[in-house]
N, CA and C of each residue as an Amber inpcrd file, in Angstrom:
protein
   348
 135.7840000 -79.4260000 -85.7610000 134.3650000 -79.5470000 -85.5270000
 133.6730000 -80.3850000 -86.4760000 132.9450000 -81.4120000 -86.0390000
 132.1530000 -82.1690000 -86.8850000 130.7110000 -81.6340000 -87.0320000
 130.2420000 -81.6270000 -88.2120000 128.9520000 -80.9030000 -88.4670000
 128.0650000 -82.0070000 -89.2460000 126.7530000 -81.9450000 -88.6900000
 125.7740000 -82.8870000 -89.3720000 124.5030000 -82.0700000 -89.7660000
 124.2570000 -82.0760000 -91.0240000 123.0210000 -81.2740000 -91.4670000
 121.7740000 -82.2370000 -91.5780000 120.6770000 -81.6840000 -91.4700000
 119.4250000 -82.3620000 -91.7330000 118.3300000 -81.3730000 -92.2210000
 117.2360000 -81.9390000 -92.6970000 116.0830000 -81.0760000 -93.0780000
 115.9360000 -80.8640000 -94.5430000 116.7790000 -81.3380000 -95.4210000
 116.5930000 -81.1240000 -96.7570000 115.4440000 -81.9590000 -97.3760000
 115.0610000 -81.7400000 -98.6200000 114.0230000 -82.5250000 -99.2410000
 113.5660000 -81.9410000-100.4770000 112.4040000 -82.4220000-100.9160000
 111.7800000 -81.8200000-102.1560000 110.5650000 -80.9560000-101.7080000
 110.5250000 -79.7660000-102.2780000 109.4920000 -78.8260000-101.9130000
 109.0300000 -78.0610000-103.1900000 107.8060000 -77.6320000-103.2590000
 107.3250000 -76.9460000-104.4250000 107.6840000 -75.5110000-104.4140000
 107.8520000 -74.8790000-105.4820000 108.1220000 -73.3520000-105.6070000
 107.1880000 -72.6640000-104.6300000 107.7290000 -71.7070000-103.9090000
 106.9990000 -70.9550000-102.9390000 106.7640000 -71.5850000-101.5790000
 107.3380000 -72.7970000-101.4330000 107.2330000 -73.3920000-100.2050000
 108.3750000 -73.0930000 -99.2200000 108.5030000 -73.7590000 -98.1090000
 109.4300000 -73.5300000 -97.1420000 110.1470000 -74.7380000 -96.6070000
 111.3180000 -74.6520000 -96.2200000 112.0460000 -75.7280000 -95.5120000
 112.8880000 -75.1600000 -94.4570000 113.1890000 -75.9430000 -93.3660000
 114.1480000 -75.5390000 -92.4070000 115.2280000 -76.5000000 -92.2680000
 116.3770000 -76.0220000 -92.4850000 117.6180000 -76.9400000 -92.3520000
 118.1730000 -76.7820000 -90.9190000 118.8620000 -77.8200000 -90.4160000
 119.4480000 -77.8030000 -89.0780000 120.8850000 -78.3970000 -89.3080000
 121.7020000 -77.7420000 -88.4510000 123.1050000 -78.3380000 -88.4790000
 123.4730000 -78.4950000 -86.9260000 123.9890000 -79.6980000 -86.6960000
 124.3320000 -80.1310000 -85.2820000 125.9000000 -80.1010000 -85.2370000
 126.5150000 -79.2470000 -84.6220000 128.0260000 -79.1940000 -84.4230000
 128.3960000 -80.1240000 -83.2590000 129.6040000 -80.7280000 -83.3660000
 130.0640000 -81.5450000 -82.2570000 130.5420000 -80.7130000 -81.0080000
 130.8110000 -79.4370000 -81.2900000 131.2560000 -78.5000000 -80.1890000
 130.0040000 -77.6840000 -79.7600000 130.1430000 -76.9790000 -78.6420000
 129.1160000 -76.2010000 -78.1910000 128.9800000 -74.9780000 -79.0890000
 127.7370000 -74.7370000 -79.6500000 127.5150000 -73.7250000 -80.6280000
 127.7070000 -72.3050000 -80.0320000 127.5540000 -72.2240000 -78.7530000
 127.7200000 -70.8650000 -78.0590000 129.1340000 -70.5060000 -78.0340000
 130.0030000 -71.4750000 -78.2120000 131.4380000 -71.1850000 -78.3830000
 131.9850000 -71.0560000 -79.7500000 131.1250000 -71.1750000 -80.7760000
 131.5800000 -71.0170000 -82.1060000 131.2030000 -69.6020000 -82.6110000
 132.2100000 -68.8360000 -82.8230000 131.9350000 -67.4200000 -83.2010000
 131.5340000 -67.2260000 -84.6980000 132.0860000 -68.0840000 -85.5240000
 131.8010000 -68.0750000 -86.9620000 131.2280000 -69.2790000 -87.4810000
 130.0380000 -69.3080000 -88.0130000 129.3610000 -70.4700000 -88.5820000
 128.4470000 -69.9980000 -89.6830000 128.1680000 -70.9840000 -90.6600000
 127.3560000 -70.5050000 -91.7350000 126.9580000 -71.6450000 -92.6130000
 126.1250000 -71.2110000 -93.6590000 125.6020000 -72.0880000 -94.6770000
 126.1290000 -71.7850000 -95.9850000 126.5650000 -72.7270000 -96.6820000
 126.9230000 -72.5530000 -98.1740000 126.0650000 -73.5310000 -99.0200000
 126.0480000 -73.3300000-100.2350000 125.3210000 -74.3380000-101.1450000
 126.0820000 -74.4560000-102.4340000 125.8710000 -75.6000000-103.0570000
 126.5450000 -75.8730000-104.3450000 125.4660000 -76.3790000-105.2330000
 125.3530000 -75.6760000-106.3320000 124.4480000 -76.0300000-107.4280000
 125.0780000 -76.9070000-108.3840000 124.4500000 -77.7540000-109.1300000
 125.0600000 -78.5540000-110.1160000 125.8910000 -77.7800000-111.1620000
 127.1090000 -78.2500000-111.2140000 128.0790000 -77.6190000-112.1640000
 128.5650000 -76.3490000-111.7480000 128.3660000 -75.8620000-110.4670000
 128.8390000 -74.5830000-109.9740000 129.6820000 -74.7810000-108.7650000
 130.3860000 -73.6360000-108.4840000 131.2580000 -73.6950000-107.3160000
 130.3070000 -73.4090000-106.0410000 130.7870000 -73.8420000-104.9620000
 130.1020000 -73.6970000-103.6280000 130.0390000 -72.1900000-103.2470000
 128.9690000 -71.7090000-102.8970000 128.7490000 -70.2750000-102.5810000
 128.1780000 -70.0360000-101.1850000 128.4910000 -68.8520000-100.6570000
 127.8940000 -68.5420000 -99.3710000 126.3730000 -68.1470000 -99.5510000
 125.6590000 -68.8040000 -98.5810000 124.1800000 -68.3720000 -98.5110000
 124.0050000 -67.4420000 -97.2380000 124.4120000 -67.8490000 -96.1560000
 124.2910000 -66.9890000 -94.9950000 125.2430000 -67.3650000 -93.9010000
 125.7560000 -66.3280000 -93.1040000 126.7170000 -66.6710000 -92.1000000
 126.5030000 -65.8320000 -90.8610000 127.0460000 -66.3720000 -89.7530000
 127.0680000 -65.5830000 -88.5480000 128.5390000 -65.2820000 -88.1600000
 128.8470000 -64.0780000 -88.0330000 130.2660000 -63.7410000 -87.7050000
 130.3840000 -63.0750000 -86.2950000 131.5060000 -63.4810000 -85.6220000
 131.5800000 -62.9090000 -84.2530000 130.4670000 -63.2480000 -83.3210000
 129.7040000 -64.2150000 -83.6090000 128.6350000 -64.6900000 -82.7670000
 127.2900000 -63.9600000 -82.9480000 127.3570000 -62.8580000 -83.7270000
 126.1760000 -62.0530000 -83.7890000 125.8970000 -61.4970000 -85.1990000
 126.8780000 -61.0300000 -85.9270000 126.6350000 -60.3280000 -87.2290000
 126.1760000 -61.3330000 -88.2790000 124.9860000 -61.0610000 -88.9090000
 124.4620000 -61.9980000 -89.9020000 124.6700000 -61.3920000 -91.2550000
 125.1630000 -62.2200000 -92.1530000 125.3500000 -61.7190000 -93.5560000
 124.5590000 -62.7800000 -94.4440000 123.9780000 -62.1590000 -95.5490000
 123.2050000 -63.0690000 -96.4080000 123.6060000 -62.7580000 -97.8200000
 123.6010000 -63.7660000 -98.7190000 123.7510000 -63.5180000-100.1180000
 122.6230000 -62.7070000-100.5910000 122.7840000 -61.9430000-101.6840000
 121.8120000 -61.0520000-102.0770000 120.5550000 -61.8150000-102.6690000
 120.9370000 -63.0290000-103.1430000 119.8970000 -63.8680000-103.8170000
 118.8670000 -64.4380000-102.8160000 119.2370000 -64.3690000-101.5160000
 118.3670000 -64.9660000-100.5420000 117.8840000 -63.9600000 -99.4980000
 118.2640000 -62.7450000 -99.5660000 117.8830000 -61.7200000 -98.5870000
 116.3960000 -61.6050000 -98.6790000 115.8040000 -61.5410000 -97.3660000
 114.3920000 -61.3890000 -97.2180000 113.6500000 -62.6760000 -97.3430000
 114.3210000 -63.7450000 -97.7820000 113.6080000 -65.0660000 -97.8350000
 114.2190000 -66.0590000 -96.8270000 115.5060000 -65.9780000 -96.6130000
 116.1990000 -66.9200000 -95.7980000 116.5790000 -66.2500000 -94.4190000
 116.5860000 -67.0740000 -93.3850000 116.9260000 -66.5390000 -92.0770000
 117.9110000 -67.5770000 -91.3410000 119.0730000 -67.0960000 -90.9890000
 119.9870000 -67.9600000 -90.2250000 119.8320000 -67.7110000 -88.7040000
 119.8930000 -68.7030000 -87.9470000 119.7440000 -68.5490000 -86.4870000
 120.3910000 -69.7200000 -85.7210000 120.6360000 -69.4740000 -84.4060000
 121.0760000 -70.5750000 -83.5650000 120.1000000 -70.7730000 -82.4410000
 120.0910000 -72.0140000 -81.9460000 119.2770000 -72.3650000 -80.7100000
 120.2980000 -73.0100000 -79.8030000 120.7160000 -72.2810000 -78.7710000
 121.8580000 -72.8150000 -77.9480000 121.3050000 -73.9250000 -77.0220000
 120.0580000 -73.9680000 -76.6900000 119.4620000 -74.9760000 -75.7950000
 119.4990000 -76.3730000 -76.5430000 119.3600000 -76.3820000 -77.8790000
 119.3730000 -77.5960000 -78.5600000 120.7840000 -77.7900000 -79.3200000
 121.6750000 -76.7640000 -79.2180000 122.9630000 -76.8020000 -79.8580000
 122.8700000 -77.0230000 -81.2990000 122.0030000 -76.1990000 -82.0230000
 121.7170000 -76.3360000 -83.3940000 121.7420000 -74.9800000 -84.1210000
 122.2540000 -74.9780000 -85.3870000 122.1750000 -73.8460000 -86.2370000
 121.0260000 -74.1530000 -87.3180000 120.3330000 -73.1630000 -87.6550000
 119.1750000 -73.3520000 -88.5170000 119.3140000 -72.4430000 -89.7750000
 118.6740000 -72.8180000 -90.7600000 118.5040000 -71.9600000 -91.9720000
 117.0170000 -72.1960000 -92.3860000 116.2270000 -71.1420000 -92.0420000
 114.7870000 -71.0560000 -92.3950000 114.7830000 -70.5780000 -93.8120000
 114.1770000 -71.3340000 -94.7720000 114.1230000 -70.9500000 -96.1420000
 112.6790000 -70.7950000 -96.5250000 112.2430000 -69.5110000 -96.9380000
 110.8250000 -69.3280000 -97.2740000 110.7850000 -68.8970000 -98.7630000
 109.6610000 -68.9020000 -99.3540000 109.5270000 -68.4670000-100.7690000
 110.5650000 -69.1470000-101.6200000 110.7560000 -70.4430000-101.5310000
 111.7650000 -71.0940000-102.2670000 111.5030000 -71.0510000-103.7960000
 112.6550000 -70.9890000-104.5030000 112.5960000 -70.9240000-105.9590000
 113.2880000 -72.1180000-106.5310000 112.9660000 -72.4910000-107.7870000
 113.7290000 -73.6220000-108.4450000 115.2920000 -73.3570000-108.3750000
 115.7130000 -72.0910000-108.4440000 117.1720000 -71.8490000-108.5690000
 117.8170000 -71.9930000-107.1430000 116.9390000 -72.2400000-106.0560000
 117.5730000 -72.5520000-104.7780000 117.8980000 -74.0790000-104.6360000
 117.5980000 -74.8430000-105.7050000 117.9440000 -76.2200000-105.7130000
 119.4850000 -76.4110000-105.5670000 119.9390000 -77.0890000-104.5860000
 121.3450000 -77.2110000-104.4130000 121.6150000 -78.2040000-103.2970000
 122.8610000 -78.6010000-103.0290000 123.2690000 -79.2650000-101.8300000
 123.7130000 -78.2700000-100.8540000 123.1680000 -78.1610000 -99.6480000
 123.4550000 -77.2190000 -98.6680000 124.3460000 -77.7660000 -97.5790000
 125.4240000 -76.9670000 -97.3220000 126.4320000 -77.4220000 -96.3920000
 126.6280000 -76.4190000 -95.1730000 126.7240000 -77.0350000 -93.9730000
 127.0240000 -76.2990000 -92.8230000 128.6160000 -76.0970000 -92.7690000
 129.0690000 -74.9800000 -92.3100000 130.4610000 -74.6890000 -92.3820000
 130.9280000 -73.8750000 -91.2220000 132.1340000 -74.3310000 -90.7250000
 132.8510000 -73.5570000 -89.6180000 134.1500000 -73.2120000 -90.2150000
 134.4750000 -71.9650000 -90.4570000 135.8000000 -71.5980000 -91.1100000
 136.9310000 -71.7320000 -90.1530000 138.0840000 -71.9820000 -90.7780000
 139.2810000 -71.9740000 -89.9180000 140.1680000 -70.7390000 -90.6270000
 139.9230000 -69.5880000 -90.1400000 140.6970000 -68.4260000 -90.7230000
 139.7820000 -67.7420000 -91.8460000 139.8210000 -68.3840000 -92.9420000
 139.0680000 -67.8250000 -94.0520000 137.7760000 -68.5850000 -94.3750000
 136.7500000 -67.8090000 -94.6610000 135.4830000 -68.4100000 -95.0550000
 135.6980000 -69.2820000 -96.2570000 135.2040000 -70.4370000 -96.3160000
 135.3650000 -71.3640000 -97.4150000 136.3690000 -72.3930000 -97.2020000
 137.2430000 -72.2090000 -96.0830000 138.2130000 -73.3060000 -95.7670000
 137.8830000 -73.5710000 -94.2770000 137.9300000 -74.8310000 -94.0110000
 137.7360000 -75.3270000 -92.6230000 136.9260000 -76.5640000 -92.6300000
 135.9550000 -76.5840000 -91.6500000 135.0820000 -77.8140000 -91.4490000
 133.7650000 -77.6960000 -92.2230000 133.3600000 -78.8590000 -92.8280000
 132.0460000 -78.9260000 -93.5090000 131.2640000 -80.1440000 -93.0750000
 129.9780000 -79.9790000 -93.2570000 129.1310000 -81.1410000 -93.0230000
 129.0890000 -81.9650000 -94.3620000 128.3210000 -83.0490000 -94.2850000
 128.2540000 -83.9480000 -95.4800000 127.2440000 -83.3810000 -96.5640000
 126.5060000 -82.3230000 -96.1830000 125.5370000 -81.6710000 -97.0790000
 124.2360000 -82.3600000 -97.0890000 123.1530000 -81.5400000 -97.4030000
 121.8550000 -82.0300000 -97.4320000 121.2390000 -81.4330000 -98.7630000
 120.5370000 -82.2800000 -99.5280000 119.9940000 -81.9030000-100.7920000
 118.6530000 -81.1630000-100.5830000 118.5630000 -79.9740000-101.2010000
 117.2530000 -79.2500000-101.3470000 116.8870000 -79.1230000-102.8360000
 115.7450000 -79.6740000-103.1330000 115.2000000 -79.6540000-104.4610000
 113.8710000 -78.9030000-104.5140000 113.8000000 -77.8490000-105.3240000
 112.6070000 -77.0300000-105.4690000 111.9790000 -77.2740000-106.8180000
 110.9550000 -77.9700000-106.9160000 110.2810000 -78.3260000-108.1640000
 108.9140000 -78.6150000-108.0080000 108.1630000 -78.3360000-109.0490000
 106.7570000 -78.6250000-109.0880000 106.5400000 -80.0560000-109.7340000
């Protein structure tokens, strides 16, 4: 599956951004899909994922602030990010696993910078 992210940018602390991911396959047919991020000098980490088409899991650091969702009519995956913090600064990647989360298909990434 090819994945194309959009929606990154520069935002002030406390602000919001919505990332979008457009898969090349029908999103209604993708059971597992999610968002990862990679901060400078660190390993890529899970932000949020949808498993089995319904179960949503969030990293503790983003619970209550970020929401993962899909819109089948537009064939898009979203990540709504609210109350952004400087430590959310990272490149965000859309991901479809092949077997194990963290291995599989990745988008090119979109930069999110939270700074005043």
